[in-house]
C-alpha positions, 0 to 999 in steps of 0.5 A: 301220822296216818300214813306212817305205817304204810310208808314204813311197810313200803320202805321195808320192801326196799331196805336201802330206802331207810338209808336215804335220810328221809325224815319227813313225809307229806301226803298231799301236794302244795298248791298255794296262791299268793293270797292263800285263796283258791281260784274257783270259777270259769276260765276266761280264756276257754269257754266251758272250762271251770277251774278249781285250783289252789286248794292245797292238800284239801282239794280232794276233800272239798272237791265235791262241794266245789261243783255247781 
């Protein structure tokens, strides 16, 4: 809902975009894990590499709290 006005304003700059048939807009990538739990912790394959993945669309919102 918050992105609607911005999407419409952007689409108005390219009028042909209204004819594309787009009916739904999602802001945020989908990145689910099979068990719906994020993968957070050190990567066993690479020393010093920390992973925080599978957070779906809340990754940026919760990223600050994921650090050590």
